[in-house]
C-alpha positions in Angstrom: -123.5 46.3 -91.7 -120.6 48.2 -90.2 -123.2 50.8 -88.7 -125.0 47.9 -87.0 -121.9 46.5 -85.5 -121.0 49.8 -84.4 -124.4 49.9 -82.7 -123.7 46.8 -81.1 -120.4 47.8 -79.7 -122.0 51.1 -78.2 -124.7 49.1 -76.8 -122.4 46.6 -75.3 -120.4 49.4 -73.2 -122.0 49.6 -69.7 -119.1 51.5 -67.9 -119.6 54.5 -70.1 -122.7 56.5 -70.8 -122.6 57.0 -74.6 -125.3 58.8 -76.2 -126.0 61.5 -79.2 -127.5 64.8 -79.0 -129.0 66.9 -81.8 -127.4 70.5 -82.2 -130.0 71.8 -79.8 -128.9 69.5 -77.0 -131.9 66.9 -77.3 -131.2 63.3 -76.8 -131.4 61.0 -79.8 -129.8 58.0 -78.7 -129.2 56.1 -75.6 -126.8 53.2 -74.9 -127.0 50.7 -71.9 -124.3 52.2 -70.1 -126.3 55.5 -70.1 -129.2 53.6 -68.5 -126.9 51.9 -66.0 -125.2 55.1 -64.8 -127.9 57.6 -64.9 -130.9 55.4 -64.4 -133.4 56.6 -67.4 -134.6 54.3 -70.1 -134.1 55.1 -73.5 -137.9 55.7 -74.1 -137.7 58.1 -71.1 -135.1 60.5 -72.3 -134.9 60.6 -76.1 -136.4 63.8 -77.1 -135.5 65.3 -73.9 -132.8 68.1 -73.4 -129.6 67.0 -72.0 -129.9 69.6 -69.1 -132.2 67.4 -67.1 -128.8 65.5 -66.1 -127.3 68.4 -64.3 -127.9 69.8 -60.8 -130.6 72.5 -60.2 -127.6 74.9 -59.3 -125.8 74.0 -62.7 -128.9 74.7 -64.6 -129.6 77.9 -63.1 -126.2 79.1 -63.6 -126.6 78.2 -67.3 -124.0 75.5 -67.4 -125.5 73.0 -69.9 -125.8 76.0 -72.4 -122.3 77.1 -72.0 -120.9 73.6 -72.6 -123.0 73.1 -75.7 -122.1 76.4 -77.1 -118.5 75.7 -76.3 -118.7 72.4 -78.4 -120.4 73.8 -81.3 -117.9 76.6 -81.2 -114.7 74.7 -80.9 -115.6 71.1 -81.8 -115.3 69.7 -78.3 -116.1 70.7 -74.5 -114.8 68.7 -71.6 -116.4 69.0 -68.0 -116.0 67.4 -64.7 -118.7 68.0 -61.9 -121.9 66.6 -60.5 -124.6 64.9 -62.3 -128.1 63.7 -61.1 -129.6 60.1 -61.6 -133.2 59.6 -62.1 -133.6 58.7 -58.5 -132.4 62.3 -57.5 -129.1 60.8 -56.2 -125.9 62.7 -57.6 -122.5 61.2 -58.9 -119.3 62.9 -60.1 -119.0 62.7 -63.7 -116.1 63.1 -66.4 -117.9 64.1 -69.6 -116.8 65.0 -72.9 -119.1 66.5 -75.7 -117.8 66.2 -79.2 -119.4 67.6 -82.5 -120.3 65.1 -85.4 -120.2 66.6 -88.9 -121.7 65.2 -92.3 -119.4 64.3 -95.1 -119.9 68.3 -96.2 -118.7 69.6 -93.0 -122.3 70.4 -91.5 -122.9 69.8 -87.8 -125.6 67.1 -87.6 -125.2 66.5 -83.9 -123.2 65.9 -80.8 -121.6 62.7 -79.2 -121.6 62.8 -75.5 -119.6 60.5 -73.3 -120.2 60.3 -69.5 -118.1 58.4 -66.7 -118.9 57.7 -63.2 -115.8 58.5 -61.3 -117.1 59.1 -57.8 -115.1 56.4 -56.3 -111.8 58.2 -57.8 -112.7 61.4 -56.6 -113.3 60.2 -52.9 -110.2 58.2 -53.0 -108.4 61.5 -54.1 -110.1 63.7 -51.4 -109.0 60.9 -48.6 -105.6 61.1 -50.1 -105.5 64.7 -49.7 -106.8 64.4 -46.3 -103.9 61.9 -45.3 -101.2 64.5 -46.9 -103.0 67.3 -44.8 -102.4 65.1 -41.7 -98.9 64.2 -42.5 -98.2 67.8 -43.1 -99.6 68.8 -39.7 -97.5 65.8 -38.1 -94.3 67.0 -39.8 -95.0 70.6 -38.9 -95.4 69.6 -35.1 -92.2 67.5 -34.9 -90.6 70.7 -36.4 -92.0 72.9 -33.9 -90.7 70.6 -31.1 -87.3 71.3 -32.7 -87.5 75.0 -33.2 -88.7 75.4 -29.7 -85.9 73.8 -28.1 -83.3 76.2 -29.7 -85.8 79.1 -28.9 -86.0 78.2 -25.4 -82.4 78.9 -24.9 -82.4 82.3 -26.9 -85.5 83.3 -24.8 -83.6 82.7 -21.7 -80.6 84.6 -22.6 -83.0 87.8 -23.6 -84.7 87.0 -20.2 -81.3 87.5 -18.3 -80.4 90.5 -20.2 -83.7 92.1 -19.5 -84.0 91.0 -15.7 -80.2 92.1 -15.1 -80.6 95.3 -17.0 -83.8 96.2 -14.9 -82.0 95.5 -11.6 -79.0 97.6 -12.4 -81.3 100.6 -13.7 -83.3 100.4 -10.6 -80.1 100.9 -8.6 -78.4 103.4 -11.0 -78.3 107.3 -10.0 -76.6 107.9 -13.3 -79.6 109.0 -15.6 -77.3 108.3 -18.8 -76.4 104.8 -17.7 -79.9 104.1 -16.7 -80.8 105.3 -20.3 -78.4 102.9 -22.0 -80.0 99.8 -19.9 -83.4 100.6 -20.7 -82.2 100.6 -24.3 -80.6 97.1 -23.7 -84.2 96.1 -22.1 -86.1 97.4 -25.3 -83.8 95.9 -27.8 -84.0 92.5 -26.1 -87.7 92.5 -25.8 -88.0 93.5 -29.4 -85.8 90.4 -30.4 -88.1 88.3 -28.4 -91.2 89.8 -29.8 -89.8 89.1 -33.4 -88.9 85.3 -32.3 -92.4 84.8 -31.3 -93.8 86.2 -34.3 -91.5 83.8 -36.6 -92.7 81.0 -34.5 -96.5 81.8 -34.5 -96.4 82.6 -38.1 -95.0 79.0 -39.0 -97.4 77.4 -36.4 -100.3 79.0 -38.1 -99.1 78.5 -41.6 -102.2 76.7 -43.4 -101.4 74.5 -46.3 -102.4 76.8 -49.2 -103.5 76.1 -52.5 -100.9 76.3 -55.1 -99.8 79.9 -56.0 -97.4 82.6 -56.8 -94.4 82.2 -54.2 -91.7 84.6 -53.7 -88.5 82.4 -53.0 -86.3 85.2 -51.5 -89.0 86.0 -48.9 -89.8 82.6 -47.9 -86.1 81.5 -47.5 -85.5 84.5 -45.6 -88.5 83.5 -43.3 -86.9 80.2 -43.1 -83.5 81.1 -42.2 -84.8 83.2 -39.2 -86.8 80.2 -37.9 -84.2 77.5 -38.2 -81.2 79.7 -36.6 -82.4 78.9 -33.3 -82.4 75.1 -34.0 -78.8 75.1 -35.1 -75.8 74.2 -33.1 -73.2 77.0 -32.4 -70.9 75.2 -34.5 -73.1 74.9 -37.3 -73.3 77.5 -40.0 -76.2 78.1 -42.5 -75.0 79.8 -45.8 -77.8 81.1 -48.1 -76.6 82.1 -51.6 -79.7 82.9 -54.0 -79.0 84.2 -57.7 -80.0 87.7 -58.2 -83.3 87.9 -60.1 -84.6 84.5 -58.8 -88.0 84.2 -60.3 -91.3 83.5 -58.6 -92.6 79.7 -58.5 -95.9 78.0 -58.6 -96.2 76.0 -55.4 -98.2 75.6 -52.3 -96.1 78.1 -50.1 -96.9 76.4 -46.9 -95.8 73.0 -47.8 -92.5 74.2 -49.4 -91.6 76.1 -46.2 -92.2 72.7 -44.5 -90.2 70.7 -47.0 -87.2 73.1 -46.8 -87.1 73.1 -43.1 -87.4 69.5 -43.2 -84.4 69.0 -45.3 -82.2 71.8 -43.5 -82.9 69.8 -40.1 -82.0 66.6 -41.7 -78.6 68.2 -42.9 -78.1 69.6 -39.3 -78.6 65.8 -38.1 -75.9 65.0 -40.5 -73.1 67.3 -39.6 -73.6 67.1 -35.7 -72.5 69.8 -33.7 -69.9 71.3 -36.2 -70.2 71.9 -40.1 -71.8 74.0 -42.8 -75.2 73.7 -44.4 -75.6 75.4 -47.8 -78.8 76.6 -49.5 -78.6 77.7 -52.9 -80.9 78.8 -55.4 -81.0 79.6 -59.1 -82.9 80.0 -62.4 -82.6 77.1 -64.8 -83.8 75.8 -67.9 -84.6 72.2 -68.3 -84.7 70.2 -71.8 -85.9 67.2 -70.7 -82.8 65.7 -69.0 -84.3 65.8 -65.2 -87.5 63.7 -65.1 -88.2 64.7 -68.9 -89.2 68.3 -67.7 -88.9 71.1 -70.0 -89.0 74.7 -69.3 -87.9 77.4 -66.9 -87.6 76.2 -63.2 -86.0 77.3 -60.0 -83.4 75.1 -58.7 -82.6 74.7 -54.7 -79.7 73.0 -53.4 -79.5 72.1 -49.8 -76.1 70.5 -49.0 -74.1 69.8 -46.1 -70.6 68.4 -45.4 -71.8 65.8 -43.0 -71.4 62.1 -43.2 -73.2 61.4 -46.3 -75.5 58.7 -47.2 -74.6 55.1 -47.7 -74.9 54.0 -51.4 -76.8 51.1 -50.3 -79.4 53.1 -48.4 -79.5 55.8 -51.3 -82.2 54.3 -53.5 -84.4 53.9 -50.6 -84.5 57.4 -48.9 -87.8 58.5 -50.5 -89.6 55.3 -49.4 -92.4 55.9 -46.8 -91.5 54.8 -43.3 -87.7 54.0 -44.3 -85.4 55.6 -41.9 -81.6 55.2 -40.7 -82.3 57.1 -37.6 -82.6 55.5 -34.3 -86.0 54.1 -32.9 -88.0 57.1 -31.8 -86.0 59.7 -33.6 -87.8 60.0 -36.7 -91.0 58.8 -38.6 -89.2 57.9 -41.9 -92.1 60.2 -43.5 -90.0 63.3 -44.0 -88.2 62.4 -47.4 -91.5 60.7 -48.5 -93.4 63.9 -47.8 -90.5 66.0 -49.7 -90.8 63.7 -53.0 -94.5 63.8 -52.9 -94.8 67.4 -52.5 -92.2 68.0 -55.3 -93.9 65.6 -57.9 -97.5 67.1 -57.1 -95.8 70.3 -57.9 -94.8 69.0 -61.5 -91.1 69.3 -60.3 -88.4 66.8 -59.6 -86.0 66.2 -56.7 -82.6 64.2 -57.0 -80.1 63.5 -54.2 -76.2 63.1 -54.6 -74.2 62.0 -51.7 -70.6 60.7 -50.8 -70.1 59.2 -47.6 -68.0 60.9 -45.3 -68.2 64.1 -47.4 -71.7 65.1 -47.6 -75.1 65.1 -49.2 -76.8 67.6 -51.6 -80.6 67.6 -52.3 -81.7 69.4 -55.2 -85.1 70.7 -56.0 -86.6 71.8 -59.3 -89.7 73.8 -58.8 -91.7 75.4 -61.8 -91.5 79.1 -62.3 -95.0 80.9 -61.9 -96.6 81.6 -65.2 -99.4 84.2 -65.1 -102.6 83.2 -66.6 -103.1 85.3 -70.0 -106.6 85.8 -71.0 -107.7 86.3 -74.9 -110.2 88.1 -76.3 -112.6 87.1 -79.1 
């Protein structure tokens, strides 16, 4: 009676394809969900090998056999990828393959559960595309602010170059001409360095998550942002010796830190101090229930601070306290989304009239270790 009710339950499920395989991978049962998702009736597939549900490329690469071998060896195998319906159309599947054993432990078959998650995958891809567009929009906004400061510096360099060149042309003293040429060369090299920094940032693609050297990345940001800070604003960088590498998207982290520093600049006005500090830390669940080794980055300023009534809303999309046309309200939302997507955490502490501190926790890079049987 219990077996009959269980069979009724399995047949009633239409959102999941639930079917059984023998140890060789041949279909021995087929529920209504499997027919709805894959298109074949039970009579058409029972006795056939489950590899017919895979794409030609997956079959050529031996993927069905690999999944079957893994399930028989470890007891379970999970997979996500394209599958093929009876009519030849494809869908993105989330599948699990579990071994079934008899009372004495002998493998008698496998249970296969497949779900069509095509809509979920497409939604995730659209979200990634929107994030990429936001990333580019924020980058363009930052470039506008950076180039404004760089234009002033370039003008100073050109003044040195043109003035020194004119003096050298009229000079009869070889030693003086030599010194003037050295000034021209030095100014030209500094201009080239500024250009390379700007082009490097402008061309920096949104990378996949990988290993990032925090010290190198922050030095790049320090050189970039120096041109966007008023003369009365000092950027102090203090990084713990032995700061570990982290596992993030380097391009997006660069954008996030630049965003936070420019926000701090706006908060302090024409005079103040911005500090960027980094250290290794061990978390034991006290911050967003995170555990393990993280790198902590603090971006603090001694500016006007944030009103307590506003503080809970600063990470909301489109929320901004800046005047109309001065900000999109997307910067801190992007910071929050990036940090959470990177399996880290972000927090803020602020006292009106004293300043603000943004704290980022980013996971330390852990090399993938391979084990041999």
